[in-house]
C-alpha positions in Angstrom: -52.3 82.9 1.1 -49.6 80.9 2.6 -50.7 77.0 3.1 -51.8 77.6 7.3 -49.3 74.2 8.4 -51.8 73.6 11.4 -55.5 73.2 10.0 -56.6 69.5 10.4 -56.3 67.6 6.7 -60.0 67.5 5.8 -61.6 63.5 5.2 -60.7 61.7 2.0 -63.9 60.2 0.5 -63.9 57.1 -1.6 -67.1 56.4 -3.1 -68.5 54.1 -5.3 -70.2 55.0 -8.6 -71.8 52.2 -9.3 -72.2 49.9 -12.6 -72.7 52.3 -14.7 -76.1 54.2 -14.5 -75.3 57.5 -12.9 -78.1 56.8 -11.2 -77.6 53.9 -9.3 -74.8 56.1 -7.3 -76.1 56.0 -3.6 -77.6 59.3 -2.1 -74.6 59.8 0.1 -71.7 59.8 -2.7 -73.8 62.0 -4.8 -74.1 64.4 -2.0 -70.4 64.1 -1.9 -70.2 64.9 -5.2 -71.8 67.8 -5.1 -69.7 69.3 -2.7 -66.5 68.3 -4.0 -63.2 70.4 -4.4 -61.5 67.1 -5.5 -62.7 64.3 -7.9 -60.1 61.9 -8.8 -61.8 58.8 -11.0 -60.8 55.7 -12.3 -61.5 57.0 -16.0 -60.8 53.8 -17.9 -63.8 52.6 -15.7 -66.4 55.2 -14.2 -68.7 56.9 -16.5 -68.1 60.9 -16.9 -72.2 61.2 -16.7 -71.7 60.5 -13.0 -69.4 64.0 -13.0 -72.6 65.7 -13.5 -73.7 65.2 -10.0 -70.8 67.3 -9.1 -72.1 71.0 -8.4 -68.8 73.1 -7.9 -67.1 73.1 -9.9 -64.3 70.2 -8.2 -60.9 70.3 -9.9 -61.1 66.8 -11.8 -58.5 63.7 -12.7 -58.6 61.2 -14.3 -56.2 57.9 -12.7 -56.3 56.1 -15.6 -52.8 57.3 -16.3 -51.7 58.2 -13.2 -49.8 55.5 -10.4 -50.4 54.8 -6.7 -48.2 57.6 -5.4 -49.4 60.3 -8.2 -53.3 59.5 -7.3 -51.5 59.3 -3.3 -49.9 62.5 -3.3 -52.8 64.1 -4.8 -55.3 62.9 -2.6 -53.1 63.8 0.6 -52.5 67.3 -0.4 -55.8 68.3 -1.2 -56.6 66.3 1.9 -53.5 68.8 3.8 -55.2 72.4 2.3 -58.6 71.5 3.8 -60.4 70.6 0.6 -62.4 68.2 -0.2 -61.7 65.5 -2.1 -63.8 62.3 -2.9 -62.0 59.3 -4.8 -64.7 57.2 -7.2 -64.5 54.2 -7.9 -66.5 52.2 -10.2 -68.7 49.1 -8.8 -68.3 48.8 -5.3 -64.2 49.8 -3.8 -64.3 46.7 -1.9 -64.8 44.6 -4.7 -61.1 44.4 -7.1 -60.8 48.2 -6.2 -56.9 48.3 -5.3 -58.8 49.6 -2.3 -56.1 48.6 0.6 -52.9 50.3 -0.8 -54.3 53.5 -1.4 -56.0 53.5 2.2 -52.7 52.4 4.1 -51.1 55.4 1.9 -53.5 57.8 4.1 -53.5 56.3 6.8 -49.6 56.3 7.2 -50.3 60.1 6.0 -52.3 60.8 9.0 -55.3 61.7 5.9 -58.4 60.5 8.1 -61.0 58.8 5.0 -64.4 56.9 4.7 -65.7 54.4 2.9 -68.9 54.9 0.6 -70.4 51.5 -0.6 -71.9 51.0 -4.1 -73.7 48.8 -6.6 -71.4 46.3 -7.6 -71.6 45.0 -11.0 -72.4 41.7 -10.0 -76.2 42.7 -8.9 -76.8 45.5 -11.7 -76.4 42.0 -14.1 -78.5 39.8 -11.8 -81.1 42.6 -11.8 -80.5 43.0 -15.9 -81.5 38.8 -16.0 -84.2 39.6 -13.5 -83.3 36.9 -11.5 -82.0 36.6 -8.2 -78.3 35.1 -7.5 -79.6 32.8 -4.2 -82.8 30.7 -4.2 -84.3 28.2 -1.7 -83.6 24.7 -2.1 -81.5 25.0 -4.6 -78.2 27.5 -3.4 -77.5 29.7 -0.4 -74.1 30.8 -1.5 -72.5 33.1 -4.1 -68.9 33.4 -5.4 -67.3 35.7 -6.3 -63.9 35.1 -8.3 -62.2 36.1 -11.4 -60.1 34.0 -13.9 -56.2 34.7 -13.4 -54.2 37.8 -15.0 -51.9 39.7 -14.3 -52.9 39.9 -10.8 -52.9 36.1 -9.7 -55.5 33.7 -7.8 -54.6 31.2 -5.2 -54.1 27.8 -6.8 -57.4 26.4 -3.9 -60.1 29.2 -5.5 -59.5 28.3 -9.3 -62.7 28.0 -10.8 -62.4 24.1 -11.1 -62.1 23.6 -7.3 -65.3 26.4 -6.8 -67.5 25.3 -9.2 -67.3 21.5 -7.4 -69.5 23.3 -4.9 -72.1 24.0 -7.0 -73.1 27.6 -6.1 -74.5 30.6 -8.4 -70.9 32.0 -9.4 -69.6 35.9 -10.8 -66.9 36.0 -12.3 -65.3 39.5 -12.8 -63.4 40.1 -15.2 -63.0 37.4 -17.3 -64.9 37.6 -20.1 -61.6 37.8 -22.6 -60.8 34.3 -21.4 -64.3 31.9 -22.1 -62.0 28.9 -23.3 -60.4 28.6 -20.2 -63.6 30.0 -18.2 -65.5 27.4 -19.9 -62.8 24.5 -19.2 -62.7 25.3 -15.5 -66.0 25.7 -14.7 -66.9 22.0 -16.4 -65.3 20.7 -13.5 -67.8 21.1 -11.1 -70.8 22.2 -13.2 -72.7 19.3 -16.0 -73.1 21.4 -19.2 -76.6 22.0 -19.0 -76.4 24.3 -16.6 -77.4 27.9 -17.1 -74.5 30.4 -18.2 -75.6 34.5 -18.9 -72.7 36.7 -19.9 -73.8 40.6 -19.1 -72.0 43.6 -21.1 -71.7 46.8 -19.7 -75.2 46.3 -17.1 -77.3 49.3 -16.9 -75.2 51.4 -19.5 -77.6 52.2 -22.6 -75.9 49.8 -24.3 -76.0 46.7 -22.1 -76.2 43.6 -23.8 -77.2 40.4 -22.3 -76.3 36.5 -23.3 -77.5 33.7 -21.7 -76.8 30.4 -23.0 -75.5 27.1 -21.4 -71.6 25.7 -20.2 -72.0 23.7 -23.5 -72.8 26.6 -26.1 -72.4 29.8 -24.0 -68.5 30.2 -25.3 -69.8 30.6 -28.9 -72.9 32.8 -28.3 -69.9 35.4 -26.7 -67.4 34.7 -29.6 -71.0 35.9 -31.8 -71.5 38.7 -29.7 -68.5 39.8 -30.1 -68.2 40.8 -26.2 -64.6 41.0 -24.8 -64.4 43.1 -22.1 -66.5 45.3 -19.6 -69.4 42.6 -19.2 -69.9 39.7 -15.9 -70.3 36.3 -16.0 -73.0 33.9 -14.1 -73.1 30.4 -14.0 -76.0 28.4 -12.1 -78.6 26.8 -11.5 -80.6 29.8 -10.1 -80.4 31.9 -12.7 -82.5 29.4 -14.9 -85.9 29.3 -15.8 -86.7 26.4 -13.9 -89.4 25.9 -11.4 -88.6 27.6 -7.9 -89.5 26.1 -4.3 -91.9 29.1 -2.9 -89.4 30.7 -0.5 -90.4 30.2 3.6 -90.6 34.7 4.4 -93.5 34.8 2.8 -95.4 31.2 3.3 -98.8 31.5 5.2 -98.1 29.0 7.9 -94.7 30.0 9.0 -94.6 32.1 12.3 -91.7 35.3 12.7 -91.5 37.8 15.0 -93.8 40.1 12.9 -96.3 37.7 11.5 -98.0 35.1 14.0 
């Protein structure tokens, strides 16, 4: 059948697959996978089990060995043929997902797209720790960051500078450099500051290592964790007494409670 050059391109959907557990994808993401004709997934990070939500036997591509040009060309070609395309990212596409370079290429080609958020590994790690990342009287700020690797980090955003705020910090893509992580964090946090490393949060082999800034490097070394882990640091994840929230204080009135 000849291609219809007058056909409107279909919308490409960027979907956050969540941190690992296939059931942590959103309902909307699951529905899009069920109806997809073409799925391009980041195979180095996204679990293949998430693809079990597909029902139409779509054409599936693992982008781990593909460069940007190949990924974009595949999406554009499928879209112009009217096929339903899902680009599957790990966690949430807006965090370390190389999202913008893909969407700008689609915009240039006149291909519409949408973005479906996902559960970040930072939040799955907090759930594994059974802790809030913010606490009244402790911190109301959470920082998402990483150490410098192949991708540079602005000087003013180095861990040592961020640690000075005393907020909760979630550190992505850095567990293989624990020496430097601890050295940088020590510029702003005292040695007794709670630190946790969560390996593959929400996976069946999830592993949690807890310690302090003084001993976390040794504990992580003993665990053998070298990749796919979230580092969380700050008083909010500790075991000390906490100040009660005003939200449920009987003396605190608001629009829904007098």
